[in-house]
Residue frames relative to the residue before (quaternion, step in Angstrom):
aa qw qx qy qz dx dy dz
X 1.0000 0.0000 0.0000 0.0000 0.00 0.00 0.00
X 0.3859 -0.7448 0.4884 0.2405 3.59 -0.85 0.88
X 0.7266 -0.4553 0.2992 0.4187 3.55 -1.31 0.24
X 0.6587 0.5276 -0.3191 0.4311 3.59 0.89 -0.90
X 0.7335 0.4220 -0.2574 0.4666 3.59 0.88 -0.82
X 0.6897 0.4731 -0.3055 0.4551 3.61 1.04 -0.57
X 0.7512 0.3849 -0.2297 0.4846 3.61 0.91 -0.79
X 0.7937 0.1652 -0.0841 0.5793 3.57 1.16 -0.49
X 0.1641 -0.8283 0.5264 0.0993 3.60 0.24 1.21
X 0.6089 0.5637 -0.3666 0.4207 3.61 1.05 -0.57
X 0.5945 0.5464 -0.3673 0.4617 3.59 1.13 -0.53
X 0.6442 0.4968 -0.3234 0.4833 3.60 0.97 -0.76
X 0.6422 0.5140 -0.3258 0.4661 3.57 0.96 -0.83
X 0.6332 0.5187 -0.3260 0.4730 3.58 1.00 -0.79
X 0.6394 0.5252 -0.3221 0.4600 3.57 0.99 -0.81
X 0.6580 0.4974 -0.3078 0.4743 3.59 0.92 -0.89
X 0.6455 0.5216 -0.3178 0.4586 3.57 0.94 -0.88
X 0.6831 0.4835 -0.2914 0.4633 3.59 0.85 -0.95
X 0.6395 0.5191 -0.3266 0.4635 3.59 0.99 -0.77
X 0.6814 0.4862 -0.2934 0.4617 3.57 1.04 -0.70
X 0.6064 0.5846 -0.3465 0.4129 3.59 1.21 -0.43
X 0.4615 -0.6407 0.4795 0.3830 3.54 1.04 -0.74
X 0.7069 -0.5230 0.2929 0.3754 3.52 -1.25 0.56
X 0.6983 0.4802 -0.2948 0.4415 3.62 0.76 -0.97
X 0.6905 0.4659 -0.2848 0.4744 3.61 0.83 -0.95
X 0.6310 0.5245 -0.3335 0.4642 3.59 1.00 -0.79
X 0.6318 0.5306 -0.3206 0.4653 3.57 1.01 -0.81
X 0.6422 0.5247 -0.3189 0.4588 3.59 1.00 -0.81
X 0.6525 0.4903 -0.3098 0.4878 3.58 1.06 -0.72
X 0.6760 0.5202 -0.2985 0.4282 3.58 0.84 -0.99
X 0.5489 0.6222 -0.3911 0.3982 3.62 1.16 -0.50
X 0.7081 0.4746 -0.2469 0.4609 3.56 1.16 -0.63
X 0.6097 0.5453 -0.3481 0.4580 3.59 1.29 0.04
X 0.5072 -0.6243 0.5019 0.3180 3.51 -1.28 0.45
X 0.7202 -0.4673 0.2966 0.4183 3.58 -1.26 0.33
X 0.6812 0.4782 -0.3043 0.4633 3.62 0.89 -0.83
X 0.6337 0.5172 -0.3318 0.4700 3.58 1.04 -0.74
X 0.6364 0.5212 -0.3204 0.4697 3.57 0.99 -0.85
X 0.6431 0.5237 -0.3230 0.4559 3.57 0.96 -0.83
X 0.6768 0.4895 -0.2966 0.4631 3.61 0.87 -0.93
X 0.6917 0.4608 -0.2865 0.4766 3.58 0.84 -0.96
X 0.6326 0.5374 -0.3286 0.4505 3.59 0.99 -0.80
X 0.6443 0.5060 -0.3153 0.4790 3.57 0.99 -0.83
X 0.6550 0.4976 -0.3147 0.4737 3.58 0.97 -0.82
X 0.6311 0.5381 -0.3329 0.4488 3.60 1.00 -0.80
X 0.7107 0.4584 -0.2709 0.4598 3.56 0.93 -0.85
X 0.7313 0.4212 -0.2443 0.4776 3.59 1.16 -0.43
X 0.4274 0.7277 -0.4539 0.2859 3.60 1.25 -0.08
X 0.2696 -0.7714 0.5304 0.2257 3.58 0.92 -0.83
X 0.7465 -0.3712 0.2710 0.4812 3.56 -1.25 -0.18
X 0.2084 -0.7815 0.5799 0.0976 3.56 -0.98 0.88
X 0.3587 -0.6967 0.5724 0.2414 3.52 -1.14 0.64
X 0.6437 -0.4993 0.3985 0.4214 3.55 -1.25 0.33
X 0.6336 0.5438 -0.3271 0.4425 3.58 1.01 -0.78
X 0.6479 0.5145 -0.3230 0.4596 3.59 0.94 -0.84
X 0.6657 0.4832 -0.3009 0.4825 3.59 0.92 -0.90
X 0.6507 0.5244 -0.3108 0.4528 3.58 0.91 -0.90
X 0.6565 0.5060 -0.3082 0.4669 3.60 0.93 -0.87
X 0.6587 0.5039 -0.3058 0.4677 3.58 0.95 -0.87
X 0.6652 0.4906 -0.3040 0.4738 3.59 0.94 -0.86
X 0.6316 0.5268 -0.3295 0.4638 3.60 1.03 -0.73
X 0.6382 0.5177 -0.3142 0.4754 3.56 1.01 -0.83
X 0.6505 0.5154 -0.3113 0.4630 3.56 0.94 -0.92
X 0.6662 0.5039 -0.3025 0.4592 3.59 0.88 -0.93
X 0.6472 0.5193 -0.3164 0.4597 3.60 0.94 -0.85
X 0.6803 0.4803 -0.2891 0.4722 3.56 0.90 -0.91
X 0.6354 0.5198 -0.3292 0.4666 3.60 1.03 -0.76
X 0.6533 0.5085 -0.3144 0.4644 3.59 0.99 -0.80
X 0.6380 0.5159 -0.3222 0.4722 3.59 1.00 -0.80
X 0.6811 0.4836 -0.2951 0.4638 3.58 0.86 -0.92
X 0.6527 0.5119 -0.3166 0.4601 3.57 0.99 -0.80
X 0.6807 0.4868 -0.3025 0.4563 3.59 0.95 -0.78
X 0.6880 0.4452 -0.2968 0.4903 3.61 1.07 -0.58
X 0.6456 0.5146 -0.3228 0.4629 3.61 1.14 -0.51
X 0.7958 0.1719 -0.0627 0.5773 3.57 1.08 -0.75
X 0.0595 -0.8244 0.5618 0.0353 3.59 0.38 1.16
X 0.4858 -0.6836 0.4711 0.2734 3.54 -1.12 0.77
């Protein structure tokens, strides 16, 4: 396991998420990151290797869960 994925699991998750979005959407997201963040995520993207459907699905589920939690705490009903 490389340094980016072992010390910063969220960077690997971001890499998996961006890879699953496709080139254009990933580019739109990366525009909002700073140079060091782009470097870290880019390195993680290039080192992820082949992904299974389960790995992508798990990462997307985690992202959705975290987004729902943040949305519910940011905008209480």
